[in-house]
C-alpha angles and dihedrals in degrees: 000000000000093000123184122190118196145143111283117238133194090269086067093057097108094050091043092051091049093050093042092053090045091053092051093047096045100037107030093157091060099061137052090214120075132222090237094059098039096047087064094056115110121246088253091066090062092044089052092051090056097042113115110272129167093223100043135051128175117200126199135195115216128197096201103310095338120101105224103164144020144184131183125213119199131183116222107254103215117090095238091049100042092103087071134072135193130224110213141160096033112175138153121187112248093244090059098045124116090028098098095261096128091046092052092047091049092048091053093049094046093047089053092046094053095036119034096018095041093217122171097202140018123202132193140172124220134183104268091226093056097096095171092056092045090053091049093051094045090050088053090054102262116146124207114238102174150345124236109211115222092359089160132021112208119184089343094307118117115232122204120215128210115215116213137182137197118198119202117221112261120194091342093310128105 
């Protein structure tokens, strides 16, 4: 697959909205947001998400001109937490899975986190039953530090979430 991974920009808003809504519809146990609430958002909301911001970057994986995967990196906003970032909204379309797309997206986000953003740590939360995602994050160096029981309830079924962190080496220490 001729895959390209790059920062998403406002011109990608239509493709981003389409993939975001698809992710929420197909994987409701993986996201706190729901398809029902996000489908009502105006186009401007998606443009705003992709507007250049120092504390937020959205990365997309393209198979040719088709957006097939995404990940969002956020910096914590409070002064005492600004050394940390969050990985959120990770999704790869089913037809692009098992091809290294998620790994490449994660690598791009982590390189930006450690480099341009100068973060010391990146956290994420993943559905505890999503073994493929857990394996991906562990392979990237993330370590689980807790499980939140019934973090989400989807269609009446409680969903546990595993919280993970990756610390970047700082002055030779991890």
